[in-house]
C-alpha positions in Angstrom: 8.1 -6.5 9.0 6.6 -2.9 9.1 3.7 -2.0 7.0 5.3 1.3 6.0 8.6 1.6 4.0 11.8 1.8 6.0 12.7 5.4 4.8 9.8 6.9 6.6 10.6 10.6 6.4 11.0 10.6 2.6 7.9 8.4 2.2 5.9 10.6 4.5 6.8 13.6 2.4 5.7 11.8 -0.7 2.4 10.9 0.9 1.9 14.6 1.9 2.7 15.8 -1.6 0.4 13.3 -3.2 -2.4 14.4 -0.9 -1.9 18.0 -1.8 -1.8 17.2 -5.6 -4.9 15.0 -5.2 -6.8 17.8 -3.4 -5.9 20.1 -6.3 -7.4 17.6 -8.7 -10.7 17.5 -6.7 -10.7 21.2 -6.0 -14.2 21.5 -7.5 -15.5 19.5 -4.5 -14.8 22.4 -2.3 -17.5 24.4 -4.0 -20.9 24.5 -2.3 -22.5 22.6 -5.3 -22.4 19.0 -6.2 -21.0 18.3 -9.7 -23.6 17.6 -12.4 -22.9 14.1 -13.6 -24.8 11.3 -15.3 -25.6 9.3 -12.2 -24.9 11.8 -9.4 -28.5 12.4 -8.4 -29.2 8.7 -8.6 -26.6 7.9 -6.0 -27.8 10.8 -3.8 -31.3 9.4 -4.0 -30.0 5.9 -3.0 -28.2 7.5 -0.1 -31.5 9.1 1.1 -33.3 5.7 0.8 -30.4 4.0 2.5 -30.8 6.4 5.3 -34.6 5.5 5.6 -33.7 1.8 5.6 -31.1 2.4 8.3 -33.6 4.3 10.4 -36.2 1.5 9.9 -33.7 -1.2 11.0 -33.9 -2.8 7.5 -30.8 -5.0 7.6 -29.3 -6.2 5.3 -30.3 -3.4 3.0 -32.6 -4.7 0.2 -35.4 -2.2 -0.5 -35.4 1.5 -1.4 -38.9 2.4 -0.2 -39.4 5.8 -1.9 -37.9 5.1 -5.3 -40.0 4.1 -8.3 -42.6 6.7 -7.6 -43.2 5.4 -4.1 -43.8 1.8 -5.1 -40.3 0.9 -3.8 -37.4 -0.7 -5.7 -35.0 -3.5 -4.8 -32.0 -1.5 -5.8 -29.9 -2.5 -2.8 -30.6 -6.2 -3.5 -28.6 -6.0 -6.8 -26.6 -2.8 -6.9 -23.6 -2.0 -4.7 -24.1 0.4 -1.8 -20.9 0.5 0.1 -20.1 4.1 -1.2 -23.6 5.2 0.0 -23.1 3.4 3.3 -19.8 5.2 3.9 -21.4 8.5 2.9 -24.3 7.8 5.3 -21.9 7.3 8.1 -20.3 10.7 7.2 -23.7 12.4 7.1 -24.3 11.5 10.7 -21.9 14.3 11.5 -24.7 16.7 10.6 -23.6 17.0 7.0 -25.8 17.0 3.9 -26.0 14.1 1.6 -24.2 16.0 -1.1 -21.4 17.0 1.1 -21.1 13.5 2.5 -20.9 11.9 -0.9 -18.3 14.4 -2.0 -16.2 13.6 1.0 -16.4 9.9 0.2 -15.5 10.2 -3.4 -12.7 12.7 -2.8 -11.2 10.6 0.0 -11.3 7.5 -2.1 -9.6 9.3 -5.0 -6.8 10.8 -2.9 -6.2 7.7 -0.8 -6.0 5.6 -4.0 -2.8 7.4 -4.9 -1.4 6.9 -1.4 -2.2 3.2 -1.6 -0.5 3.0 -5.0 2.6 4.6 -3.4 2.7 2.0 -0.7 2.3 -0.8 -3.2 4.8 0.5 -5.7 7.4 0.9 -2.9 7.4 -2.9 -2.6 9.2 -2.9 -6.0 10.7 0.5 -6.7 12.6 3.3 -5.1 11.2 6.6 -4.0 11.0 8.5 -7.3 9.4 5.7 -9.4 6.9 5.1 -6.7 6.0 8.8 -6.4 5.8 9.3 -10.2 3.7 6.1 -10.5 1.3 7.5 -8.0 1.1 10.7 -10.1 0.1 8.5 -13.0 -2.8 7.2 -10.9 -4.0 10.8 -10.1 -3.7 12.0 -13.6 -5.3 9.1 -15.5 -8.2 10.5 -17.5 -10.8 7.8 -17.1 -10.9 7.9 -13.3 -11.5 11.7 -13.6 -14.2 11.0 -16.2 -15.8 8.7 -13.5 -15.8 11.6 -11.0 -16.7 14.6 -13.1 -18.7 13.2 -16.0 -20.2 9.8 -15.1 -20.6 10.1 -11.4 -19.9 6.5 -10.3 -18.6 6.5 -6.7 -18.4 2.7 -6.6 -15.8 2.6 -9.4 -13.8 5.3 -7.7 -13.9 3.3 -4.4 -13.0 0.1 -6.1 -10.1 1.8 -8.0 -8.7 3.0 -4.6 -9.1 -0.4 -2.9 -7.3 -2.4 -5.7 -3.7 -1.3 -4.9 -4.4 -1.5 -1.2 -5.3 -5.2 -1.6 -2.2 -5.9 -3.7 -0.1 -4.2 -1.0 -1.5 -6.3 1.8 -1.2 -9.5 -0.3 2.4 -8.7 -1.0 3.2 -8.0 2.6 1.3 -11.1 3.7 3.4 -13.2 1.4 6.6 -11.7 2.9 5.5 -12.2 6.5 2.2 -14.0 7.3 1.1 -12.3 10.5 -2.4 -12.3 11.9 -2.7 -8.5 11.4 -1.8 -8.7 7.7 -4.1 -11.7 7.2 -6.9 -9.7 8.8 -6.2 -6.6 6.8 -6.0 -8.6 3.5 -9.4 -10.2 4.2 -11.1 -7.0 5.2 -9.8 -5.1 2.2 -11.0 -7.9 -0.1 -14.4 -7.9 1.6 -14.7 -4.1 1.1 -13.7 -4.5 -2.6 -16.4 -7.2 -3.1 -19.0 -4.7 -1.9 -17.6 -1.6 -3.7 -18.7 -2.1 -7.3 -20.3 -5.2 -8.9 -18.7 -4.9 -12.3 -15.2 -4.0 -11.1 -15.4 -7.1 -8.9 -16.3 -9.3 -11.7 -13.3 -8.3 -13.8 -10.9 -7.3 -11.0 -11.2 -10.2 -8.5 -9.6 -12.7 -10.9 -6.6 -10.4 -11.4 -6.2 -10.0 -7.6 -6.3 -13.8 -7.2 -3.7 -14.3 -10.0 -1.5 -11.8 -8.3 -1.8 -13.8 -5.0 -0.9 -17.0 -6.9 2.3 -15.6 -8.3 3.5 -14.7 -4.9 4.3 -18.5 -4.6 3.3 -18.8 -0.9 1.4 -21.5 1.0 -2.0 -22.5 -0.2 -3.6 -21.2 3.0 -2.1 -17.7 2.6 -3.2 -17.7 -1.0 -6.8 -19.0 -0.7 -8.0 -18.3 2.9 -8.5 -14.5 2.5 -10.5 -15.0 -0.6 -12.6 -17.7 0.9 -13.3 -15.7 4.0 -14.1 -12.5 2.2 -16.3 -14.2 -0.3 -18.1 -15.9 2.5 -18.7 -12.7 4.4 -20.1 -11.0 1.2 -22.5 -13.8 0.4 -25.3 -11.8 2.0 -25.0 -9.4 -1.0 -23.8 -11.7 -3.8 -26.3 -14.6 -3.3 -29.3 -12.4 -4.0 -27.5 -10.8 -7.0 -27.0 -14.2 -8.6 -30.1 -16.1 -7.5 -32.8 -13.4 -7.6 -31.9 -11.6 -10.8 -34.4 -13.9 -12.5 -37.2 -11.9 -10.8 -36.0 -8.6 -12.5 -35.6 -7.1 -15.9 -31.9 -7.9 -15.7 -32.5 -11.4 -16.9 -33.6 -9.9 -20.3 -30.5 -7.9 -20.8 -28.3 -9.0 -23.7 -24.6 -8.2 -23.9 -24.8 -8.1 -27.7 -26.8 -4.9 -27.3 -23.8 -3.2 -25.8 -21.4 -4.2 -28.5 -22.2 -0.9 -30.3 -20.6 0.8 -27.3 -17.1 -0.7 -27.8 -14.8 2.3 -28.4 -12.4 2.5 -31.3 -8.7 2.3 -30.8 -8.3 5.9 -31.7 -10.8 6.9 -29.1 -8.5 5.3 -26.5 -5.6 7.4 -27.9 -7.6 10.6 -27.9 -11.2 11.7 -27.5 -12.2 15.1 -26.4 -13.4 15.8 -22.9 -17.1 16.2 -22.8 -20.2 15.7 -20.7 -22.5 13.8 -23.1 -23.4 10.1 -23.1 -22.2 6.9 -24.7 -23.8 6.4 -28.1 -23.4 3.7 -30.9 -20.3 4.4 -33.0 -17.6 6.9 -32.3 -19.6 10.0 -31.6 -19.6 9.5 -27.9 -20.1 12.5 -25.7 -17.3 11.9 -23.2 -13.7 10.9 -23.3 -12.4 7.3 -23.5 -8.7 8.3 -23.7 -6.2 6.7 -21.5 -4.0 9.9 -21.6 -1.2 10.6 -24.1 1.5 10.4 -21.5 0.2 7.2 -20.0 0.3 5.7 -23.5 3.9 6.8 -23.9 4.8 5.3 -20.5 3.2 2.0 -21.4 4.9 1.8 -24.8 8.2 2.7 -23.2 7.9 0.0 -20.6 8.0 -2.6 -23.4 11.2 -1.2 -24.8 13.0 -0.8 -21.4 12.3 -4.3 -20.1 15.5 -6.1 -19.4 15.8 -9.9 -19.7 17.3 -10.2 -16.3 15.3 -8.2 -13.8 13.9 -9.3 -10.5 10.5 -7.8 -11.2 10.0 -9.3 -14.7 7.2 -11.5 -13.5 5.3 -8.6 -12.0 5.9 -6.6 -15.2 4.5 -9.4 -17.2 1.4 -9.5 -14.9 0.6 -5.8 -15.5 1.6 -5.9 -19.2 -0.8 -8.8 -19.8 -3.6 -7.0 -17.9 -3.1 -4.1 -20.2 -3.0 -6.1 -23.4 -5.9 -8.4 -22.5 -8.2 -5.6 -21.3 -7.2 -3.5 -24.3 -8.3 -6.3 -26.6 -11.6 -6.7 -24.7 -12.2 -2.9 -25.0 -12.1 -2.9 -28.8 -14.6 -4.0 -31.4 -12.4 -6.9 -32.5 -13.4 -8.6 -29.3 -17.0 -8.7 -30.3 -17.1 -12.5 -30.6 -15.8 -12.9 -27.0 -18.6 -10.8 -25.7 -21.2 -12.9 -27.6 -19.8 -16.2 -26.4 -19.4 -15.4 -22.7 -22.9 -14.8 -21.3 -21.7 -13.4 -17.9 -20.3 -10.3 -19.7 -23.7 -8.8 -20.0 -23.3 -7.6 -16.4 -20.8 -5.0 -17.6 -23.5 -3.2 -19.7 -20.9 -0.9 -21.3 -17.6 -2.4 -22.4 -15.6 0.9 -22.0 -15.8 0.3 -18.3 -12.7 -1.9 -18.8 -10.7 1.3 -19.2 -10.5 1.1 -15.5 -8.0 -1.8 -15.8 -6.0 -0.1 -18.5 -5.5 2.7 -16.0 -4.5 0.3 -13.2 -1.9 -1.4 -15.3 -0.5 1.8 -16.8 0.3 3.1 -13.2 2.6 0.2 -12.5 4.1 0.2 -16.0 4.7 3.9 -15.7 6.5 3.5 -12.4 8.7 0.8 -14.1 9.7 3.3 -16.8 10.7 5.9 -14.1 12.9 3.2 -12.5 14.6 2.4 -15.8 14.8 6.0 -17.3 14.3 8.5 -14.4 14.4 11.6 -16.5 12.0 10.3 -19.1 9.6 8.9 -16.5 9.6 12.1 -14.5 8.9 14.1 -17.6 6.0 11.8 -18.5 4.4 11.8 -15.1 4.6 15.6 -14.6 3.3 16.1 -18.1 0.4 13.8 -17.4 -0.5 15.8 -14.3 -0.4 19.1 -16.1 -2.5 17.7 -19.0 -5.1 16.2 -16.7 -5.4 19.4 -14.6 -6.0 21.4 -17.8 -8.8 19.2 -19.3 -10.5 17.5 -16.3 -13.4 19.6 -14.9 -17.1 19.3 -14.1 -19.8 20.7 -16.3 -21.5 22.6 -13.5 -23.2 21.8 -10.2 -26.4 21.8 -8.2 -27.3 22.2 -4.6 -30.5 20.5 -3.3 -31.6 19.9 0.3 -31.7 16.4 1.6 -35.5 16.4 1.4 -35.3 16.5 -2.4 -33.5 13.2 -2.5 -35.9 11.6 -0.1 -38.7 12.3 -2.6 -36.7 11.4 -5.7 -39.3 9.6 -7.8 -37.3 7.5 -10.3 -35.6 4.1 -9.9 -32.0 5.4 -9.8 -31.0 2.9 -12.5 -30.6 3.8 -16.2 -32.0 0.6 -17.7 -34.6 -0.2 -14.9 -32.6 -3.5 -14.6 -33.7 -4.2 -11.0 -37.4 -3.7 -11.8 -39.5 -6.7 -10.6 -40.9 -8.5 -13.6 -44.4 -8.3 -12.0 -44.5 -4.5 -12.0 -46.5 -3.1 -14.9 -45.2 0.4 -15.2 -47.9 1.5 -17.7 -50.8 0.1 -15.6 -49.4 1.7 -12.4 -48.5 5.0 -13.9 -51.9 6.5 -12.8 -50.7 6.3 -9.2 -47.2 7.7 -9.8 -48.2 11.2 -8.5 -50.5 9.9 -5.8 -49.4 10.3 -2.2 -51.9 7.6 -1.0 -50.3 4.4 0.2 -53.5 2.4 0.0 -56.2 2.8 -2.6 -59.7 1.4 -2.6 -60.6 1.5 1.1 -63.4 3.6 2.5 -61.4 4.2 5.7 -57.7 3.8 6.1 -55.7 4.0 9.3 -52.0 3.8 9.1 -50.3 2.1 12.1 -46.8 1.5 10.8 -45.1 2.2 7.5 -41.4 1.2 7.5 -39.2 0.1 4.7 -39.7 -3.6 5.4 -43.1 -3.6 7.2 -46.5 -2.0 6.5 -49.2 -2.3 9.0 -52.6 -0.6 8.5 -56.3 -1.0 9.0 -58.8 -0.6 6.1 -62.6 -0.5 6.2 -64.8 -1.3 3.2 -68.6 -1.3 2.8 -68.7 -4.0 0.1 -66.4 -6.5 -1.6 -63.7 -4.5 -3.3 -60.1 -4.5 -4.3 -57.7 -2.7 -2.0 -54.5 -1.7 -3.6 -51.3 -1.0 -1.7 -48.8 1.2 -3.5 -45.9 -1.3 -3.2 -44.1 -3.2 -6.0 -44.2 -6.9 -5.4 -40.9 -8.7 -5.0 -40.3 -12.1 -3.4 -40.0 -11.6 0.4 -43.1 -9.5 0.8 -45.8 -11.3 2.7 -49.5 -10.3 3.0 -51.2 -11.0 6.3 -54.9 -10.2 6.7 -56.4 -10.3 10.2 -53.4 -12.3 11.4 -53.7 -14.9 8.6 -51.3 -15.3 5.7 -53.0 -14.6 2.4 
């Protein structure tokens, strides 16, 4: 069974058109500047430190040596870095970090619509699949992620989601070695794309696999293999968070960031931050035409339809995650302790977007004229309002010297690090303090070798934040 739909010419044209429209949406990436976003510089700084770790042969990536004012920071031990790794690979073509990250984000965004088209074609004809993919391009929250928040991991995870569903669907129809391999690899990449999206998205993917009603091996094996391959990342996330500030985080503190229902209906495009209450500085809206498509899908559902089970799957995703996104779900957030990983509940808007794409395509299938009008209107609406605030353009050297932690809440900070006590050394370029003479032999991300000379008993201080895994060896003897 071929991976691509049978009517290749028409489908190829659709993919070309979606690519062109997607490029129009990300037209600001063609400017020489990088968009000013909440976390853009943080990810560029991580990219620079990932480059240092790569050059030093520090595998798997754990430590960002220049962050935290040169004390180092275990950001790669807990925070996803697949987007940065892909960008690092692109940068090896003699491209700047800013250009490389823009290419990664833009490619993920555009390819996400192409993956949606391939997946939707498993259930719908040409027009519904094409219009559904337009809904994926014109959804407001993914554009907020790109132009306001600057979270490349969410953009990448959003693109991988329909690709995984596509491979699972094809694997259920014809279990070949190639499809099994592609399903496993896409799941593996998804597991490394964005921690929070994985936490809430992987159960949905697994349920989708279950409802394909195929053999247990086909259902479970890709998940088991991909989870096993990603343990190098997820085991430290789970087992070593006790050594960081993350263990003190309380999900109840984020309940004030649950958006109101009316904010999901409409909230103005902006570039501010999330604040308690309803005065948030950026938009939480799903998109007016996406809302109309979702509502219409409930009215046009026929009792006897071959895709009712899949419709129910996406409709339930929408309803469940809509509930979890609203203040009325506060009790659930308090009862389930693992929810504190999400930090901001409005991140669940990602899954409202995902479900609205399929439901929108369903409406086009049932009522082509209405669905076409809604999808085209959604594109026009999004093109009008979605834009970046401005941009900046810094050389790579700037990101190598980025002094902060690259995390908003310092959640990966080792519990032993006293920020107030060590602040006197924040601006110091000295790697070792307290020695009369200091000779540096080797200073890599994961290994520091140097000689010190003192004329009396004294305390020699190395400018490195302690974290389990660091070992001190003096004159060849562990200390």
